[in-house]
Residue frames as qw, qx, qy, qz and C-alpha x, y, z in Angstrom:
[[0.625, -0.139, -0.707, 0.299, -1.75, -2.87, -15.56],
 [0.479, -0.734, -0.430, 0.219, -2.01, -1.81, -11.92],
 [0.463, -0.395, -0.016, 0.794, 0.92, 0.56, -11.92],
 [0.104, 0.219, 0.406, 0.881, -0.36, 2.38, -14.99],
 [0.298, -0.715, -0.570, -0.274, -3.82, 2.71, -13.42],
 [0.507, -0.665, -0.294, 0.463, -2.16, 4.27, -10.39],
 [0.361, -0.140, 0.210, 0.898, -0.20, 6.70, -12.54],
 [0.043, -0.544, -0.538, -0.643, -3.34, 7.85, -14.17],
 [0.439, -0.784, -0.433, 0.073, -4.65, 8.68, -10.68],
 [0.559, -0.385, -0.058, 0.732, -1.45, 10.52, -9.89],
 [0.226, 0.272, 0.377, 0.856, -2.04, 12.93, -12.83],
 [0.327, -0.626, -0.360, -0.610, -5.32, 14.03, -11.28],
 [0.500, -0.204, -0.662, 0.519, -4.08, 14.13, -7.69],
 [0.011, -0.135, 0.170, -0.976, -5.21, 17.67, -7.08],
 [0.547, -0.337, -0.431, -0.633, -8.80, 16.56, -7.16],
 [0.717, -0.343, -0.602, 0.077, -8.24, 14.76, -3.92],
 [0.219, 0.367, -0.376, 0.822, -7.24, 17.72, -1.86],
 [0.465, -0.618, -0.624, 0.113, -8.52, 18.27, 1.62],
 [0.138, -0.905, -0.009, -0.403, -9.06, 21.43, 3.68],
 [0.467, 0.311, -0.596, 0.575, -5.92, 21.96, 5.79],
 [0.350, -0.384, 0.376, -0.768, -7.97, 23.45, 8.70],
 [0.871, -0.190, -0.124, -0.436, -10.03, 20.33, 8.85],
 [0.847, 0.135, -0.462, 0.224, -7.02, 18.08, 9.12],
 [0.227, 0.398, -0.509, 0.729, -5.26, 20.20, 11.68],
 [0.564, -0.422, 0.126, -0.698, -8.35, 20.25, 13.79],
 [0.955, -0.139, -0.199, -0.172, -8.07, 16.45, 14.17],
 [0.532, 0.484, -0.590, 0.367, -4.44, 16.42, 15.24],
 [0.291, -0.527, 0.561, -0.568, -4.77, 16.71, 19.09],
 [0.827, -0.130, 0.412, -0.360, -6.79, 13.54, 19.47],
 [0.841, 0.451, -0.291, -0.064, -5.11, 11.82, 16.50],
 [0.276, 0.603, -0.684, 0.304, -1.96, 11.47, 18.63],
 [0.586, -0.307, 0.595, -0.455, -3.76, 9.14, 21.04],
 [0.069, -0.127, 0.971, 0.190, -3.79, 5.36, 20.45],
 [0.584, -0.067, -0.365, -0.722, -6.92, 4.01, 18.80],
 [0.735, -0.220, 0.438, -0.468, -9.25, 1.41, 20.17],
 [0.454, -0.135, 0.858, 0.200, -9.02, -2.34, 19.33],
 [0.184, 0.133, -0.661, -0.715, -10.01, -3.33, 15.79],
 [0.719, 0.142, 0.259, -0.629, -13.53, -4.28, 14.97],
 [0.487, -0.139, 0.843, 0.181, -13.43, -7.91, 13.87],
 [0.588, 0.553, 0.588, -0.053, -16.22, -7.79, 11.25],
 [0.489, 0.740, 0.181, 0.424, -15.02, -4.76, 9.34],
 [0.592, -0.295, -0.140, 0.737, -11.87, -3.17, 10.40],
 [0.136, 0.900, 0.288, 0.298, -12.31, 0.61, 10.60],
 [0.351, 0.408, -0.253, 0.804, -10.58, 3.81, 11.50],
 [0.274, -0.571, -0.549, 0.545, -10.98, 5.54, 14.79],
 [0.200, 0.783, 0.413, 0.420, -12.99, 8.60, 13.95],
 [0.444, -0.796, -0.185, 0.367, -11.25, 10.79, 16.57],
 [0.179, -0.783, 0.293, 0.519, -8.51, 12.13, 14.34],
 [0.572, 0.694, -0.292, -0.327, -6.93, 12.48, 10.97],
 [0.110, 0.529, -0.839, -0.066, -4.06, 9.96, 11.50],
 [0.499, -0.009, 0.825, -0.265, -6.38, 7.21, 12.60],
 [0.698, 0.550, 0.128, -0.440, -7.92, 7.22, 9.07],
 [0.494, 0.645, -0.567, -0.136, -4.90, 5.42, 7.59],
 [0.916, -0.268, 0.298, 0.002, -3.60, 1.89, 7.69],
 [0.100, 0.694, -0.674, -0.234, 0.00, 0.94, 6.85],
 [0.972, 0.156, 0.110, -0.134, 0.15, -2.34, 4.84],
 [0.199, -0.656, 0.702, 0.195, 3.70, -3.94, 4.89],
 [0.887, 0.335, -0.217, -0.231, 3.96, -6.37, 1.87],
 [0.255, -0.567, 0.782, -0.047, 5.96, -9.41, 2.87],
 [0.766, 0.139, -0.545, -0.310, 5.94, -13.23, 2.51],
 [0.908, -0.389, -0.099, -0.122, 5.85, -16.28, 4.73],
 [0.838, 0.114, -0.229, 0.482, 9.65, -16.95, 4.48],
 [0.247, 0.485, -0.220, 0.810, 10.39, -13.37, 5.73],
 [0.535, -0.707, -0.257, -0.385, 8.23, -13.50, 8.81],
 [0.804, -0.510, -0.113, 0.283, 11.02, -14.62, 11.13],
 [0.598, 0.012, 0.095, 0.796, 13.67, -12.22, 9.56],
 [0.114, 0.341, 0.202, 0.911, 12.37, -9.02, 8.00],
 [0.453, -0.646, -0.371, -0.491, 9.08, -8.84, 9.72],
 [0.725, -0.478, -0.341, 0.360, 10.74, -9.56, 13.10],
 [0.441, -0.036, -0.050, 0.895, 13.20, -6.69, 12.51],
 [0.100, -0.470, -0.281, -0.831, 10.37, -4.32, 11.47],
 [0.591, -0.647, -0.459, -0.145, 8.36, -5.21, 14.65],
 [0.656, -0.501, -0.220, 0.520, 11.35, -4.17, 16.76],
 [0.379, 0.003, 0.136, 0.915, 12.37, -1.08, 14.74],
 [0.079, -0.090, -0.137, -0.983, 9.82, 1.27, 13.18],
 [0.376, -0.469, -0.698, -0.389, 6.40, -0.40, 13.72],
 [0.396, -0.519, -0.573, 0.495, 6.39, 0.68, 17.49],
 [0.087, -0.151, -0.021, 0.984, 6.39, 4.33, 16.29],
 [0.216, -0.326, -0.610, -0.689, 2.86, 3.88, 14.81],
 [0.384, -0.544, -0.734, 0.133, 0.85, 3.11, 17.96],
 [0.248, -0.477, -0.327, 0.778, 1.59, 6.42, 19.70],
 [0.105, 0.120, -0.311, -0.937, 0.36, 8.24, 16.56],
 [0.601, 0.306, 0.472, -0.568, -2.89, 6.19, 16.53],
 [0.520, 0.474, -0.518, -0.486, -1.91, 4.54, 13.11],
 [0.894, -0.074, 0.413, -0.158, -2.77, 0.91, 12.56],
 [0.177, 0.568, -0.734, -0.327, -0.61, -1.47, 10.51],
 [0.929, 0.069, 0.306, -0.196, -0.85, -4.97, 9.04],
 [0.186, -0.466, 0.782, 0.369, 1.74, -7.33, 7.58],
 [0.753, 0.408, 0.020, -0.516, 0.57, -8.88, 4.28],
 [0.224, -0.292, 0.888, 0.277, 1.37, -12.33, 2.89],
 [0.617, 0.166, -0.448, -0.625, -0.24, -14.67, 0.41],
 [0.416, 0.010, -0.909, 0.007, -1.26, -18.34, 0.49],
 [0.099, 0.119, 0.703, -0.694, -4.09, -17.54, 2.80],
 [0.038, 0.537, 0.812, 0.225, -7.88, -17.04, 2.80],
 [0.038, -0.643, -0.205, -0.737, -8.10, -13.34, 3.54],
 [0.602, -0.732, -0.320, 0.005, -8.27, -13.67, 7.36],
 [0.149, 0.727, -0.359, 0.566, -6.36, -11.56, 9.78],
 [0.797, -0.425, -0.375, 0.208, -4.63, -12.86, 12.86],
 [0.445, -0.666, -0.065, 0.594, -3.53, -9.86, 14.94],
 [0.165, 0.804, -0.190, -0.538, -1.38, -7.73, 12.62],
 [0.232, -0.246, 0.838, 0.428, -0.85, -10.56, 10.11],
 [0.671, 0.456, 0.153, -0.564, -3.14, -10.66, 7.04],
 [0.375, -0.150, 0.851, 0.336, -2.92, -13.75, 4.89],
 [0.516, 0.467, -0.057, -0.716, -4.53, -13.10, 1.48],
 [0.811, 0.269, 0.520, 0.002, -5.89, -15.43, -1.10],
 [0.458, 0.855, -0.218, -0.103, -3.01, -14.78, -3.51],
 [0.872, 0.226, -0.271, 0.340, 0.32, -16.11, -4.52],
 [0.508, -0.841, 0.089, 0.162, 3.21, -15.44, -2.03],
 [0.739, -0.073, 0.271, 0.612, 6.09, -15.48, -4.47],
 [0.164, -0.423, 0.174, 0.874, 7.77, -12.61, -6.34],
 [0.007, -0.141, -0.703, -0.697, 5.90, -13.28, -9.63],
 [0.194, -0.601, -0.764, -0.131, 2.65, -13.09, -7.77],
 [0.203, -0.292, -0.329, 0.875, 3.15, -9.61, -6.37],
 [0.249, -0.100, -0.271, -0.924, 0.67, -7.90, -8.72],
 [0.548, -0.373, -0.672, -0.330, -2.04, -10.42, -7.66],
 [0.482, -0.392, -0.587, 0.518, -1.20, -9.94, -4.05],
 [0.074, -0.100, -0.071, 0.990, -1.37, -6.14, -4.44],
 [0.395, -0.246, -0.459, -0.757, -4.75, -6.41, -6.06],
 [0.584, -0.415, -0.698, 0.009, -5.97, -8.67, -3.31],
 [0.317, -0.267, -0.423, 0.805, -4.77, -6.13, -0.75],
 [0.150, -0.047, -0.131, -0.979, -6.70, -3.37, -2.51],
 [0.527, -0.351, -0.616, -0.469, -9.86, -5.52, -2.43],
 [0.521, -0.397, -0.651, 0.384, -9.41, -6.30, 1.21],
 [0.165, -0.113, -0.188, 0.962, -8.88, -2.56, 1.87],
 [0.310, -0.124, -0.301, -0.893, -12.03, -1.60, 0.00],
 [0.638, -0.291, -0.582, -0.411, -14.31, -4.44, 1.14],
 [0.716, -0.351, -0.564, 0.215, -13.13, -5.31, 4.65],
 [0.377, -0.335, -0.333, 0.796, -12.09, -1.90, 6.24],
 [0.095, 0.910, 0.396, 0.080, -13.32, 1.61, 6.50],
 [0.477, -0.474, 0.120, 0.730, -9.97, 3.38, 6.44],
 [0.360, 0.877, 0.096, -0.305, -9.65, 6.44, 4.20],
 [0.331, 0.806, -0.479, -0.105, -6.07, 5.84, 3.14],
 [0.987, -0.023, 0.073, 0.143, -3.88, 2.81, 2.33],
 [0.059, -0.872, 0.480, 0.069, -0.13, 3.25, 2.97],
 [0.992, 0.107, -0.002, 0.062, 1.69, 0.40, 1.17],
 [0.070, -0.814, 0.576, -0.010, 5.32, -0.31, 2.11],
 [0.830, 0.253, -0.496, 0.036, 7.65, -3.23, 1.32],
 [0.824, -0.560, -0.045, 0.066, 9.32, -5.22, 4.00],
 [0.735, 0.033, -0.011, 0.677, 12.83, -3.97, 2.89],
 [0.116, 0.660, 0.069, 0.739, 11.91, -0.34, 3.62],
 [0.324, -0.311, -0.555, 0.700, 12.03, 1.81, 6.76],
 [0.082, -0.760, -0.400, -0.506, 9.10, 4.18, 7.38],
 [0.211, 0.010, -0.426, 0.880, 10.00, 7.16, 9.55],
 [0.133, -0.646, -0.747, -0.083, 6.52, 7.43, 10.94],
 [0.192, -0.726, -0.302, 0.588, 6.87, 10.68, 12.94],
 [0.118, -0.360, 0.356, 0.854, 8.37, 12.44, 9.91],
 [0.006, 0.246, 0.795, 0.555, 5.88, 10.95, 7.35],
 [0.180, -0.667, -0.718, -0.087, 2.78, 11.78, 9.34],
 [0.301, -0.416, -0.285, 0.810, 3.90, 15.16, 10.54],
 [0.087, 0.269, -0.155, -0.946, 2.55, 17.22, 7.71],
 [0.559, 0.409, 0.648, -0.316, -0.27, 14.96, 6.40],
 [0.175, 0.479, -0.466, -0.723, 0.80, 15.65, 2.88],
 [0.046, 0.047, 0.955, 0.290, -0.43, 12.31, 1.66],
 [0.216, 0.555, 0.725, -0.348, -4.03, 13.34, 2.51],
 [0.240, 0.599, -0.124, -0.754, -3.96, 16.10, -0.25],
 [0.358, 0.417, -0.635, -0.543, -3.87, 13.47, -3.01],
 [0.934, 0.034, 0.015, -0.354, -5.51, 10.34, -4.25],
 [0.933, 0.109, -0.131, 0.318, -2.08, 8.94, -5.13],
 [0.188, -0.911, 0.361, -0.061, 1.04, 10.09, -3.10],
 [0.862, -0.187, 0.366, 0.295, 4.26, 8.47, -4.24],
 [0.204, -0.564, 0.516, 0.612, 6.99, 8.45, -6.88],
 [0.766, 0.582, 0.167, -0.216, 6.24, 8.46, -10.61],
 [0.535, -0.358, 0.589, 0.489, 8.67, 6.88, -12.98],
 [0.569, 0.710, -0.101, -0.402, 9.14, 7.73, -16.70],
 [0.664, -0.117, 0.641, 0.365, 10.44, 5.23, -19.22],
 [0.343, 0.671, -0.277, -0.597, 11.52, 6.61, -22.60],
 [0.914, 0.352, -0.087, -0.182, 11.78, 4.40, -25.73],
 [0.668, 0.467, -0.512, 0.273, 14.61, 1.95, -25.42],
 [0.146, -0.606, 0.531, -0.574, 15.07, 2.49, -21.67],
 [0.835, -0.259, 0.210, -0.437, 13.07, -0.47, -20.34],
 [0.032, 0.370, -0.928, -0.024, 14.94, -3.65, -19.52],
 [0.761, -0.022, -0.241, -0.602, 12.41, -6.21, -20.63],
 [0.801, -0.024, -0.596, 0.045, 14.11, -9.09, -18.89],
 [0.005, 0.561, -0.520, 0.645, 14.79, -7.52, -15.56],
 [0.695, -0.307, 0.331, -0.559, 12.23, -9.63, -13.65],
 [0.873, 0.154, -0.427, -0.179, 13.18, -13.11, -15.06],
 [0.450, 0.236, -0.740, 0.441, 15.91, -13.86, -12.51],
 [0.277, -0.192, 0.523, -0.783, 13.55, -12.73, -9.69],
 [0.839, 0.006, 0.007, -0.544, 10.70, -15.11, -10.85],
 [0.352, -0.380, 0.855, -0.021, 11.71, -18.63, -9.71],
 [0.292, 0.178, 0.926, 0.161, 8.99, -20.45, -11.66],
 [0.360, 0.680, 0.550, -0.325, 5.97, -20.08, -13.90],
 [0.546, 0.686, 0.349, 0.331, 5.38, -18.04, -16.95],
 [0.070, -0.993, 0.065, 0.075, 6.97, -14.91, -15.50],
 [0.548, -0.568, 0.508, 0.345, 10.42, -16.59, -15.68],
 [0.586, 0.131, 0.666, 0.442, 10.03, -17.23, -19.39],
 [0.312, 0.799, 0.421, 0.295, 8.49, -14.09, -20.89],
 [0.359, 0.137, -0.082, 0.919, 9.58, -10.54, -21.39],
 [0.029, 0.580, 0.450, -0.678, 8.09, -7.40, -19.95],
 [0.271, 0.489, 0.613, 0.558, 5.67, -6.03, -22.64],
 [0.085, -0.762, -0.334, 0.549, 5.07, -2.66, -20.98],
 [0.490, 0.787, 0.242, 0.286, 4.59, 0.15, -23.58],
 [0.445, -0.425, 0.032, 0.788, 7.18, 2.79, -24.17],
 [0.096, 0.323, -0.520, 0.785, 7.19, 5.65, -23.48],
 [0.557, -0.565, -0.566, -0.224, 5.21, 5.31, -20.34],
 [0.091, -0.473, 0.461, -0.745, 4.79, 6.84, -16.88],
 [0.731, -0.347, -0.566, -0.157, 3.88, 4.56, -13.91],
 [0.541, -0.753, 0.160, -0.338, 3.88, 4.37, -10.22],
 [0.385, 0.430, -0.760, 0.299, 7.00, 3.14, -8.34],
 [0.809, -0.452, -0.260, -0.272, 6.07, 0.51, -5.82],
 [0.760, 0.057, -0.480, 0.435, 9.34, -0.17, -4.40],
 [0.192, 0.216, -0.386, 0.876, 9.60, 3.03, -2.34],
 [0.031, -0.479, -0.764, 0.431, 5.96, 2.76, -1.19],
 [0.116, -0.279, -0.313, -0.901, 2.88, 4.92, -1.93],
 [0.201, 0.286, 0.662, -0.663, -0.39, 6.03, -0.46],
 [0.131, -0.310, -0.698, -0.632, -3.77, 5.59, -2.03],
 [0.411, -0.017, 0.344, -0.844, -7.07, 7.14, -0.98],
 [0.522, 0.217, 0.782, -0.262, -10.18, 5.03, -0.91],
 [0.594, 0.690, 0.080, -0.406, -11.30, 6.60, -4.20],
 [0.240, 0.669, -0.654, -0.258, -7.98, 5.70, -5.74],
 [0.291, -0.180, 0.937, -0.077, -8.19, 2.11, -4.64],
 [0.611, 0.452, 0.560, -0.328, -11.64, 1.75, -6.18],
 [0.461, 0.778, -0.217, -0.367, -10.41, 3.35, -9.42],
 [0.004, -0.543, 0.827, 0.144, -7.41, 1.03, -9.55],
 [0.452, 0.083, 0.876, -0.146, -9.55, -2.06, -9.01],
 [0.614, 0.642, 0.283, -0.361, -11.99, -0.89, -11.75],
 [0.330, 0.763, -0.471, -0.294, -9.10, -0.32, -14.08],
 [0.153, -0.386, 0.909, 0.031, -7.62, -3.74, -13.38],
 [0.519, 0.282, 0.775, -0.223, -10.92, -5.44, -14.00],
 [0.527, 0.691, -0.005, -0.495, -11.42, -3.64, -17.40],
 [0.912, 0.331, 0.189, 0.153, -10.59, -5.43, -20.69]]
């Protein structure tokens, strides 16, 4: 699945390293706000390192008036002074973006999160020119000044937390109460054990190369 594909990328993260001098050279102008987005194909501002990343906050329509409103008042304002773009991501849409709200052609419920994530990756690959995708859930707080201070995420294709499951450790029914309807509420998790996979709850960063590799893996038999 998607998380296993991301874990495979994490194992070869060193291949995505960047020269520290090149990154640091971009910092002075990176702290300036970027220009308005280009409607046809959203791209990064080429003036600095931080402008080459977009923060995607996974949410849903019912949370727009609650969690999203709180995020807009709390940590999202920290991004603009750094020149970092952001977008809130929901489903039940056609892939269009209205300001900072992106409505993808994907389910908008809990069981549809894998499909929504894949749709986000496709949007990032096909509709933007950013170099890095920073995925965060709407129940998380991103300390933007601290996160972007050292540019660590730019050293790797996958930057996040890896989880290990040993035989017998996986709760194969953990998701059933969270899935309100459909097949996910009636089946068990069939993930293999032992396994190492990417933890999505705390957020992660993917390079453009990692996004393409994950989409290729998801499309394979």
